[in-house]
PyMOL commands that place a pseudoatom at each C-alpha (Angstrom):
pseudoatom trace, name=CA, resn=MET, resi=1, chain=A, elem=C, hetatm=0, pos=[-26.797, -6.638, 38.759]
pseudoatom trace, name=CA, resn=THR, resi=2, chain=A, elem=C, hetatm=0, pos=[-29.263, -3.998, 37.848]
pseudoatom trace, name=CA, resn=LYS, resi=3, chain=A, elem=C, hetatm=0, pos=[-26.594, -1.614, 37.472]
pseudoatom trace, name=CA, resn=ILE, resi=4, chain=A, elem=C, hetatm=0, pos=[-24.609, -3.699, 35.105]
pseudoatom trace, name=CA, resn=ARG, resi=5, chain=A, elem=C, hetatm=0, pos=[-27.630, -4.435, 33.097]
pseudoatom trace, name=CA, resn=SER, resi=6, chain=A, elem=C, hetatm=0, pos=[-28.423, -0.678, 32.508]
pseudoatom trace, name=CA, resn=MET, resi=7, chain=A, elem=C, hetatm=0, pos=[-24.877, -0.152, 31.681]
pseudoatom trace, name=CA, resn=LEU, resi=8, chain=A, elem=C, hetatm=0, pos=[-24.975, -2.923, 28.886]
pseudoatom trace, name=CA, resn=MET, resi=9, chain=A, elem=C, hetatm=0, pos=[-28.389, -1.298, 27.631]
pseudoatom trace, name=CA, resn=ASP, resi=10, chain=A, elem=C, hetatm=0, pos=[-26.791, 2.005, 27.355]
pseudoatom trace, name=CA, resn=GLN, resi=11, chain=A, elem=C, hetatm=0, pos=[-23.961, 0.680, 25.237]
pseudoatom trace, name=CA, resn=SER, resi=12, chain=A, elem=C, hetatm=0, pos=[-24.772, 0.610, 21.438]
pseudoatom trace, name=CA, resn=ILE, resi=13, chain=A, elem=C, hetatm=0, pos=[-23.618, -2.368, 19.554]
pseudoatom trace, name=CA, resn=GLY, resi=14, chain=A, elem=C, hetatm=0, pos=[-20.020, -2.243, 18.252]
pseudoatom trace, name=CA, resn=GLU, resi=15, chain=A, elem=C, hetatm=0, pos=[-18.792, 0.604, 20.552]
pseudoatom trace, name=CA, resn=GLU, resi=16, chain=A, elem=C, hetatm=0, pos=[-15.861, 0.415, 22.632]
pseudoatom trace, name=CA, resn=PRO, resi=17, chain=A, elem=C, hetatm=0, pos=[-17.444, -0.290, 26.301]
pseudoatom trace, name=CA, resn=GLU, resi=18, chain=A, elem=C, hetatm=0, pos=[-16.945, 2.202, 29.010]
pseudoatom trace, name=CA, resn=ARG, resi=19, chain=A, elem=C, hetatm=0, pos=[-13.755, 1.762, 30.936]
pseudoatom trace, name=CA, resn=ARG, resi=20, chain=A, elem=C, hetatm=0, pos=[-13.106, 2.261, 34.704]
pseudoatom trace, name=CA, resn=GLY, resi=21, chain=A, elem=C, hetatm=0, pos=[-10.343, 3.971, 36.423]
pseudoatom trace, name=CA, resn=ASP, resi=22, chain=A, elem=C, hetatm=0, pos=[-8.679, 0.608, 37.225]
pseudoatom trace, name=CA, resn=GLU, resi=23, chain=A, elem=C, hetatm=0, pos=[-8.465, -0.762, 33.997]
pseudoatom trace, name=CA, resn=ARG, resi=24, chain=A, elem=C, hetatm=0, pos=[-5.234, -1.080, 32.355]
pseudoatom trace, name=CA, resn=SER, resi=25, chain=A, elem=C, hetatm=0, pos=[-5.239, 0.261, 28.716]
pseudoatom trace, name=CA, resn=GLU, resi=26, chain=A, elem=C, hetatm=0, pos=[-7.654, 1.886, 26.293]
pseudoatom trace, name=CA, resn=ALA, resi=27, chain=A, elem=C, hetatm=0, pos=[-7.499, 1.128, 22.495]
pseudoatom trace, name=CA, resn=PRO, resi=28, chain=A, elem=C, hetatm=0, pos=[-7.177, 4.810, 21.370]
pseudoatom trace, name=CA, resn=ARG, resi=29, chain=A, elem=C, hetatm=0, pos=[-4.590, 5.424, 23.698]
pseudoatom trace, name=CA, resn=SER, resi=30, chain=A, elem=C, hetatm=0, pos=[-2.469, 2.153, 23.383]
pseudoatom trace, name=CA, resn=GLY, resi=31, chain=A, elem=C, hetatm=0, pos=[-2.913, 2.170, 19.455]
pseudoatom trace, name=CA, resn=GLY, resi=32, chain=A, elem=C, hetatm=0, pos=[-5.380, -0.805, 19.170]
pseudoatom trace, name=CA, resn=SER, resi=33, chain=A, elem=C, hetatm=0, pos=[-8.046, -0.830, 16.974]
pseudoatom trace, name=CA, resn=SER, resi=34, chain=A, elem=C, hetatm=0, pos=[-11.727, -0.588, 17.777]
pseudoatom trace, name=CA, resn=PRO, resi=35, chain=A, elem=C, hetatm=0, pos=[-14.110, -3.337, 17.023]
pseudoatom trace, name=CA, resn=ILE, resi=36, chain=A, elem=C, hetatm=0, pos=[-15.568, -1.398, 13.941]
pseudoatom trace, name=CA, resn=GLU, resi=37, chain=A, elem=C, hetatm=0, pos=[-12.453, -0.419, 12.282]
pseudoatom trace, name=CA, resn=ARG, resi=38, chain=A, elem=C, hetatm=0, pos=[-10.693, -3.755, 11.538]
pseudoatom trace, name=CA, resn=ALA, resi=39, chain=A, elem=C, hetatm=0, pos=[-8.258, -3.602, 8.539]
pseudoatom trace, name=CA, resn=ALA, resi=40, chain=A, elem=C, hetatm=0, pos=[-8.989, -6.263, 5.993]
pseudoatom trace, name=CA, resn=PRO, resi=41, chain=A, elem=C, hetatm=0, pos=[-6.140, -8.959, 5.952]
pseudoatom trace, name=CA, resn=PRO, resi=42, chain=A, elem=C, hetatm=0, pos=[-3.537, -8.628, 3.365]
pseudoatom trace, name=CA, resn=ASP, resi=43, chain=A, elem=C, hetatm=0, pos=[-3.997, -10.645, 0.158]
pseudoatom trace, name=CA, resn=PRO, resi=44, chain=A, elem=C, hetatm=0, pos=[-2.206, -13.745, 0.428]
pseudoatom trace, name=CA, resn=GLU, resi=45, chain=A, elem=C, hetatm=0, pos=[-2.004, -14.126, -3.387]
pseudoatom trace, name=CA, resn=VAL, resi=46, chain=A, elem=C, hetatm=0, pos=[1.492, -13.765, -4.851]
pseudoatom trace, name=CA, resn=PRO, resi=47, chain=A, elem=C, hetatm=0, pos=[1.777, -13.276, -8.408]
pseudoatom trace, name=CA, resn=ALA, resi=48, chain=A, elem=C, hetatm=0, pos=[3.568, -16.091, -10.126]
pseudoatom trace, name=CA, resn=ARG, resi=49, chain=A, elem=C, hetatm=0, pos=[6.242, -14.133, -11.419]
pseudoatom trace, name=CA, resn=HIS, resi=50, chain=A, elem=C, hetatm=0, pos=[7.381, -10.664, -10.740]
pseudoatom trace, name=CA, resn=ALA, resi=51, chain=A, elem=C, hetatm=0, pos=[7.259, -7.872, -13.229]
pseudoatom trace, name=CA, resn=ARG, resi=52, chain=A, elem=C, hetatm=0, pos=[10.941, -7.313, -14.818]
pseudoatom trace, name=CA, resn=ARG, resi=53, chain=A, elem=C, hetatm=0, pos=[12.886, -4.179, -14.211]
pseudoatom trace, name=CA, resn=ARG, resi=54, chain=A, elem=C, hetatm=0, pos=[13.432, -2.073, -17.295]
pseudoatom trace, name=CA, resn=PHE, resi=55, chain=A, elem=C, hetatm=0, pos=[16.042, 0.512, -17.497]
pseudoatom trace, name=CA, resn=THR, resi=56, chain=A, elem=C, hetatm=0, pos=[16.104, 3.388, -19.569]
pseudoatom trace, name=CA, resn=THR, resi=57, chain=A, elem=C, hetatm=0, pos=[18.857, 4.329, -21.698]
pseudoatom trace, name=CA, resn=ALA, resi=58, chain=A, elem=C, hetatm=0, pos=[19.524, 7.505, -19.911]
pseudoatom trace, name=CA, resn=TYR, resi=59, chain=A, elem=C, hetatm=0, pos=[19.695, 5.567, -16.636]
pseudoatom trace, name=CA, resn=LYS, resi=60, chain=A, elem=C, hetatm=0, pos=[21.943, 3.226, -17.870]
pseudoatom trace, name=CA, resn=LEU, resi=61, chain=A, elem=C, hetatm=0, pos=[24.276, 5.885, -19.114]
pseudoatom trace, name=CA, resn=GLU, resi=62, chain=A, elem=C, hetatm=0, pos=[24.175, 7.819, -15.626]
pseudoatom trace, name=CA, resn=ILE, resi=63, chain=A, elem=C, hetatm=0, pos=[24.984, 4.748, -13.633]
pseudoatom trace, name=CA, resn=LEU, resi=64, chain=A, elem=C, hetatm=0, pos=[27.837, 3.985, -15.987]
pseudoatom trace, name=CA, resn=ARG, resi=65, chain=A, elem=C, hetatm=0, pos=[29.101, 7.410, -15.650]
pseudoatom trace, name=CA, resn=LYS, resi=66, chain=A, elem=C, hetatm=0, pos=[28.759, 7.293, -11.993]
pseudoatom trace, name=CA, resn=ALA, resi=67, chain=A, elem=C, hetatm=0, pos=[30.538, 3.793, -12.026]
pseudoatom trace, name=CA, resn=ASP, resi=68, chain=A, elem=C, hetatm=0, pos=[33.347, 5.157, -14.002]
pseudoatom trace, name=CA, resn=ALA, resi=69, chain=A, elem=C, hetatm=0, pos=[34.188, 7.983, -11.383]
pseudoatom trace, name=CA, resn=CYS, resi=70, chain=A, elem=C, hetatm=0, pos=[34.382, 5.475, -8.446]
pseudoatom trace, name=CA, resn=SER, resi=71, chain=A, elem=C, hetatm=0, pos=[37.981, 5.317, -7.907]
pseudoatom trace, name=CA, resn=ARG, resi=72, chain=A, elem=C, hetatm=0, pos=[38.376, 4.277, -4.097]
pseudoatom trace, name=CA, resn=HIS, resi=73, chain=A, elem=C, hetatm=0, pos=[38.036, 0.829, -2.726]
pseudoatom trace, name=CA, resn=GLY, resi=74, chain=A, elem=C, hetatm=0, pos=[34.142, 0.040, -1.877]
pseudoatom trace, name=CA, resn=GLU, resi=75, chain=A, elem=C, hetatm=0, pos=[32.611, 3.028, -3.871]
pseudoatom trace, name=CA, resn=LEU, resi=76, chain=A, elem=C, hetatm=0, pos=[31.509, 0.716, -6.730]
pseudoatom trace, name=CA, resn=GLY, resi=77, chain=A, elem=C, hetatm=0, pos=[29.653, -1.831, -4.293]
pseudoatom trace, name=CA, resn=ALA, resi=78, chain=A, elem=C, hetatm=0, pos=[27.974, 0.932, -2.382]
pseudoatom trace, name=CA, resn=LEU, resi=79, chain=A, elem=C, hetatm=0, pos=[26.612, 2.344, -5.688]
pseudoatom trace, name=CA, resn=LEU, resi=80, chain=A, elem=C, hetatm=0, pos=[25.191, -0.817, -6.661]
pseudoatom trace, name=CA, resn=ARG, resi=81, chain=A, elem=C, hetatm=0, pos=[23.812, -1.660, -3.336]
pseudoatom trace, name=CA, resn=LYS, resi=82, chain=A, elem=C, hetatm=0, pos=[22.187, 1.900, -3.435]
pseudoatom trace, name=CA, resn=GLU, resi=83, chain=A, elem=C, hetatm=0, pos=[20.721, 1.487, -6.672]
pseudoatom trace, name=CA, resn=GLY, resi=84, chain=A, elem=C, hetatm=0, pos=[19.674, -2.143, -6.139]
pseudoatom trace, name=CA, resn=LEU, resi=85, chain=A, elem=C, hetatm=0, pos=[21.795, -3.375, -9.232]
pseudoatom trace, name=CA, resn=TYR, resi=86, chain=A, elem=C, hetatm=0, pos=[24.277, -6.227, -9.819]
pseudoatom trace, name=CA, resn=SER, resi=87, chain=A, elem=C, hetatm=0, pos=[27.664, -6.102, -11.388]
pseudoatom trace, name=CA, resn=SER, resi=88, chain=A, elem=C, hetatm=0, pos=[26.281, -8.104, -14.267]
pseudoatom trace, name=CA, resn=HIS, resi=89, chain=A, elem=C, hetatm=0, pos=[24.312, -5.196, -15.122]
pseudoatom trace, name=CA, resn=LEU, resi=90, chain=A, elem=C, hetatm=0, pos=[27.420, -2.858, -15.404]
pseudoatom trace, name=CA, resn=ILE, resi=91, chain=A, elem=C, hetatm=0, pos=[29.002, -5.656, -17.603]
pseudoatom trace, name=CA, resn=THR, resi=92, chain=A, elem=C, hetatm=0, pos=[26.028, -5.832, -19.834]
pseudoatom trace, name=CA, resn=TRP, resi=93, chain=A, elem=C, hetatm=0, pos=[25.390, -2.047, -20.193]
pseudoatom trace, name=CA, resn=ARG, resi=94, chain=A, elem=C, hetatm=0, pos=[29.159, -1.381, -20.765]
pseudoatom trace, name=CA, resn=GLN, resi=95, chain=A, elem=C, hetatm=0, pos=[29.028, -3.828, -23.730]
pseudoatom trace, name=CA, resn=GLN, resi=96, chain=A, elem=C, hetatm=0, pos=[25.889, -1.970, -24.932]
pseudoatom trace, name=CA, resn=ARG, resi=97, chain=A, elem=C, hetatm=0, pos=[27.711, 1.380, -24.781]
pseudoatom trace, name=CA, resn=GLU, resi=98, chain=A, elem=C, hetatm=0, pos=[30.530, -0.093, -26.902]
pseudoatom trace, name=CA, resn=ARG, resi=99, chain=A, elem=C, hetatm=0, pos=[28.098, -0.981, -29.366]
pseudoatom trace, name=CA, resn=GLY, resi=100, chain=A, elem=C, hetatm=0, pos=[26.328, 2.413, -29.338]
pseudoatom trace, name=CA, resn=LEU, resi=101, chain=A, elem=C, hetatm=0, pos=[23.797, 2.572, -26.567]
pseudoatom trace, name=CA, resn=THR, resi=102, chain=A, elem=C, hetatm=0, pos=[21.119, 4.520, -28.151]
pseudoatom trace, name=CA, resn=PRO, resi=103, chain=A, elem=C, hetatm=0, pos=[17.254, 4.564, -26.990]
pseudoatom trace, name=CA, resn=LYS, resi=104, chain=A, elem=C, hetatm=0, pos=[15.083, 2.113, -28.847]
pseudoatom trace, name=CA, resn=LYS, resi=105, chain=A, elem=C, hetatm=0, pos=[12.358, 3.460, -30.969]
pseudoatom trace, name=CA, resn=ARG, resi=106, chain=A, elem=C, hetatm=0, pos=[8.878, 2.114, -30.077]
pseudoatom trace, name=CA, resn=GLY, resi=107, chain=A, elem=C, hetatm=0, pos=[6.377, 0.697, -32.595]
pseudoatom trace, name=CA, resn=ARG, resi=108, chain=A, elem=C, hetatm=0, pos=[6.445, -0.870, -35.991]
pseudoatom trace, name=CA, resn=LYS, resi=109, chain=A, elem=C, hetatm=0, pos=[9.453, -0.721, -38.048]
pseudoatom trace, name=CA, resn=ALA, resi=110, chain=A, elem=C, hetatm=0, pos=[9.338, 2.015, -40.901]
pseudoatom trace, name=CA, resn=VAL, resi=111, chain=A, elem=C, hetatm=0, pos=[9.256, -0.019, -44.208]
pseudoatom trace, name=CA, resn=PRO, resi=112, chain=A, elem=C, hetatm=0, pos=[11.693, 1.244, -46.733]
pseudoatom trace, name=CA, resn=VAL, resi=113, chain=A, elem=C, hetatm=0, pos=[9.673, 2.799, -49.758]
pseudoatom trace, name=CA, resn=ASP, resi=114, chain=A, elem=C, hetatm=0, pos=[11.274, 2.251, -53.196]
pseudoatom trace, name=CA, resn=PRO, resi=115, chain=A, elem=C, hetatm=0, pos=[11.319, 5.626, -55.013]
pseudoatom trace, name=CA, resn=ARG, resi=116, chain=A, elem=C, hetatm=0, pos=[10.106, 3.947, -58.350]
pseudoatom trace, name=CA, resn=LEU, resi=117, chain=A, elem=C, hetatm=0, pos=[7.280, 2.353, -56.518]
pseudoatom trace, name=CA, resn=LYS, resi=118, chain=A, elem=C, hetatm=0, pos=[6.280, 5.488, -55.037]
pseudoatom trace, name=CA, resn=LYS, resi=119, chain=A, elem=C, hetatm=0, pos=[6.487, 7.427, -58.580]
pseudoatom trace, name=CA, resn=LEU, resi=120, chain=A, elem=C, hetatm=0, pos=[4.229, 4.678, -59.937]
pseudoatom trace, name=CA, resn=GLU, resi=121, chain=A, elem=C, hetatm=0, pos=[1.709, 4.930, -57.279]
pseudoatom trace, name=CA, resn=GLN, resi=122, chain=A, elem=C, hetatm=0, pos=[1.439, 8.720, -58.069]
pseudoatom trace, name=CA, resn=GLU, resi=123, chain=A, elem=C, hetatm=0, pos=[1.113, 8.006, -61.713]
pseudoatom trace, name=CA, resn=ASN, resi=124, chain=A, elem=C, hetatm=0, pos=[-1.522, 5.281, -61.105]
pseudoatom trace, name=CA, resn=ARG, resi=125, chain=A, elem=C, hetatm=0, pos=[-3.588, 7.994, -58.729]
pseudoatom trace, name=CA, resn=ARG, resi=126, chain=A, elem=C, hetatm=0, pos=[-3.265, 10.678, -61.560]
pseudoatom trace, name=CA, resn=LEU, resi=127, chain=A, elem=C, hetatm=0, pos=[-4.366, 8.297, -64.392]
pseudoatom trace, name=CA, resn=THR, resi=128, chain=A, elem=C, hetatm=0, pos=[-7.217, 7.173, -62.220]
pseudoatom trace, name=CA, resn=THR, resi=129, chain=A, elem=C, hetatm=0, pos=[-8.504, 10.746, -61.649]
pseudoatom trace, name=CA, resn=ARG, resi=130, chain=A, elem=C, hetatm=0, pos=[-8.385, 11.546, -65.413]
pseudoatom trace, name=CA, resn=LEU, resi=131, chain=A, elem=C, hetatm=0, pos=[-10.182, 8.177, -66.271]
pseudoatom trace, name=CA, resn=GLN, resi=132, chain=A, elem=C, hetatm=0, pos=[-12.985, 9.315, -63.727]
pseudoatom trace, name=CA, resn=LYS, resi=133, chain=A, elem=C, hetatm=0, pos=[-13.278, 12.722, -65.398]
pseudoatom trace, name=CA, resn=ALA, resi=134, chain=A, elem=C, hetatm=0, pos=[-13.422, 11.179, -68.913]
pseudoatom trace, name=CA, resn=GLU, resi=135, chain=A, elem=C, hetatm=0, pos=[-16.006, 8.657, -67.890]
pseudoatom trace, name=CA, resn=ALA, resi=136, chain=A, elem=C, hetatm=0, pos=[-18.146, 11.477, -66.505]
pseudoatom trace, name=CA, resn=LEU, resi=137, chain=A, elem=C, hetatm=0, pos=[-17.802, 13.294, -69.769]
pseudoatom trace, name=CA, resn=LEU, resi=138, chain=A, elem=C, hetatm=0, pos=[-18.838, 10.494, -71.666]
pseudoatom trace, name=CA, resn=ASP, resi=139, chain=A, elem=C, hetatm=0, pos=[-21.913, 10.110, -69.546]
pseudoatom trace, name=CA, resn=PHE, resi=140, chain=A, elem=C, hetatm=0, pos=[-22.874, 13.557, -69.852]
pseudoatom trace, name=CA, resn=GLN, resi=141, chain=A, elem=C, hetatm=0, pos=[-22.540, 13.501, -73.722]
pseudoatom trace, name=CA, resn=LYS, resi=142, chain=A, elem=C, hetatm=0, pos=[-24.638, 10.343, -73.863]
pseudoatom trace, name=CA, resn=LYS, resi=143, chain=A, elem=C, hetatm=0, pos=[-27.459, 12.010, -71.845]
pseudoatom trace, name=CA, resn=VAL, resi=144, chain=A, elem=C, hetatm=0, pos=[-27.336, 15.024, -73.896]
pseudoatom trace, name=CA, resn=ALA, resi=145, chain=A, elem=C, hetatm=0, pos=[-27.527, 12.976, -77.072]
pseudoatom trace, name=CA, resn=ALA, resi=146, chain=A, elem=C, hetatm=0, pos=[-30.549, 10.980, -75.668]
pseudoatom trace, name=CA, resn=LEU, resi=147, chain=A, elem=C, hetatm=0, pos=[-32.199, 14.262, -74.916]
pseudoatom trace, name=CA, resn=LEU, resi=148, chain=A, elem=C, hetatm=0, pos=[-31.895, 15.649, -78.167]
pseudoatom trace, name=CA, resn=GLN, resi=149, chain=A, elem=C, hetatm=0, pos=[-32.387, 12.634, -79.793]
pseudoatom trace, name=CA, resn=ILE, resi=150, chain=A, elem=C, hetatm=0, pos=[-29.082, 12.391, -81.843]
pseudoatom trace, name=CA, resn=PRO, resi=151, chain=A, elem=C, hetatm=0, pos=[-28.178, 8.791, -82.709]
pseudoatom trace, name=CA, resn=LEU, resi=152, chain=A, elem=C, hetatm=0, pos=[-24.414, 7.872, -81.783]
pseudoatom trace, name=CA, resn=LYS, resi=153, chain=A, elem=C, hetatm=0, pos=[-22.167, 5.846, -83.473]
pseudoatom trace, name=CA, resn=PRO, resi=154, chain=A, elem=C, hetatm=0, pos=[-21.195, 2.722, -81.398]
pseudoatom trace, name=CA, resn=MET, resi=155, chain=A, elem=C, hetatm=0, pos=[-17.476, 3.010, -80.504]
pseudoatom trace, name=CA, resn=PRO, resi=156, chain=A, elem=C, hetatm=0, pos=[-15.128, -0.218, -80.656]
pseudoatom trace, name=CA, resn=SER, resi=157, chain=A, elem=C, hetatm=0, pos=[-14.423, -1.302, -77.132]
pseudoatom trace, name=CA, resn=ASP, resi=158, chain=A, elem=C, hetatm=0, pos=[-11.244, -2.317, -75.951]
pseudoatom trace, name=CA, resn=GLU, resi=159, chain=A, elem=C, hetatm=0, pos=[-12.411, -5.807, -75.085]
pseudoatom trace, name=CA, resn=ASP, resi=160, chain=A, elem=C, hetatm=0, pos=[-13.125, -6.559, -78.597]
pseudoatom trace, name=CA, resn=ALA, resi=161, chain=A, elem=C, hetatm=0, pos=[-9.768, -6.246, -79.737]
for i in range(1, 161): cmd.bond("trace and resi %d" % i, "trace and resi %d" % (i + 1))
show_as sticks, trace
zoom trace
């Protein structure tokens, strides 16, 4: 009894107990897991809806090329199984190819700009900068007249008319 107690005391918590010669298997040899290295159970949560597969234009054209090259019985089915596709994919992609299967541009659509509108905007910017320069010149003239004490004639404004 004392021998068993001493063996239990020598073992630290969580370690594999020492095996005797007549015991059948050991965890490291049999592939079993030790008490310390327990794997977390898999997450049972399943997404409500799986992500939809998206195929690039290059992939579609490559599969259509391979499908068109299939001539013997069963080759097309083997290709579809290998790629994980359905025959309906081929039907849809062939229709798209007839209409011009081209890669789609991502992002916002380009807004066509009217050339007259573009010209008017340039004119507006040019006139705005000229107006700012003229106002700066007038302010400078007013300051010089105030320093030299020269009376200025009031100018008729556009709002009076």
